C-alpha positions in Angstrom: 27.0 -13.3 -49.5 23.8 -11.8 -48.3 22.8 -10.6 -51.8 23.4 -14.1 -53.2 21.3 -15.6 -50.4 18.5 -13.2 -51.1 18.7 -14.1 -54.8 18.2 -17.8 -54.0 15.1 -17.0 -51.9 13.7 -14.6 -54.5 14.1 -17.2 -57.2 12.5 -19.9 -55.2 9.5 -17.7 -54.2 9.0 -16.5 -57.8 9.9 -12.9 -57.2 9.9 -11.3 -60.7 11.2 -7.8 -59.8 14.7 -6.5 -59.7 14.2 -5.0 -56.3 17.4 -5.5 -54.2 16.3 -6.7 -50.8 19.5 -5.4 -49.3 18.4 -1.9 -50.2 14.8 -1.8 -49.0 12.9 -3.4 -46.1 16.1 -5.4 -45.2 14.9 -6.5 -41.8 11.6 -7.8 -43.2 13.3 -9.5 -46.1 15.9 -11.0 -43.8 13.2 -12.6 -41.6 11.6 -14.1 -44.7 14.9 -15.4 -45.9 15.6 -17.0 -42.5 12.2 -18.7 -42.6 13.0 -20.0 -46.1 16.4 -21.3 -44.9 15.0 -23.1 -41.9 12.2 -24.7 -43.9 14.6 -25.6 -46.8 16.7 -27.5 -44.2 13.8 -29.5 -42.7 13.0 -27.3 -39.8 9.2 -26.9 -39.5 9.5 -23.1 -38.8 6.7 -20.6 -38.7 7.2 -16.8 -38.8 5.0 -14.7 -36.5 4.9 -10.9 -36.8 3.4 -9.3 -33.6 2.1 -5.8 -34.4 0.6 -4.0 -31.5 -2.6 -2.0 -31.6 -3.4 1.2 -29.7 0.1 1.9 -28.6 -0.3 5.6 -27.9 3.4 6.0 -26.9 4.4 4.9 -30.4 1.4 6.5 -32.1 0.6 3.0 -33.5 -2.5 2.1 -35.4 -5.8 1.3 -33.8 -6.9 -1.3 -36.3 -5.5 -4.6 -37.6 -6.4 -3.5 -41.1 -3.8 -0.7 -41.0 -1.1 -3.3 -40.2 -2.4 -5.6 -42.9 -2.2 -2.9 -45.4 1.4 -2.0 -44.4 2.5 -5.6 -44.8 0.8 -5.8 -48.1 2.7 -2.8 -49.3 6.0 -4.4 -48.0 5.2 -7.6 -49.8 4.5 -5.7 -53.0 7.7 -3.6 -52.6 9.8 -6.8 -52.3 8.0 -8.3 -55.3 6.5 -11.2 -53.3 3.8 -12.9 -55.3 0.5 -13.5 -53.6 0.3 -17.1 -52.3 4.1 -17.7 -52.5 5.2 -21.0 -51.0 6.0 -19.5 -47.6 2.8 -17.4 -47.3 1.0 -20.1 -45.3 4.0 -20.1 -42.8 3.9 -16.3 -42.2 1.4 -15.2 -39.5 0.3 -11.8 -38.3 -1.1 -11.2 -34.8 -2.4 -7.9 -33.5 -2.7 -7.7 -29.8 -4.3 -4.6 -28.3 -2.0 -3.3 -25.6 -5.0 -2.0 -23.7 -5.9 -5.6 -23.1 -2.4 -6.7 -21.9 
């Protein structure tokens, strides 16, 4: 059932690769699929990824560009085309934990 749901999302977003979302980056793909489902059912949902900067305990990145590059690689791996119809509803924020 999950694979069929992912197939619907992939088709609607114009994914042209055969990458199986159940096999790579499942949690990321699942969040995108949930956003798709909510919006397809009339819920004006937005997806926000919170990626912390300067988290020394987790050895996290110091710059937002590092997170942006990681998400760009994830999008590419899933075959998400640039500017797909959900792109404007996916947001990335990068709070610096030193300022919290």
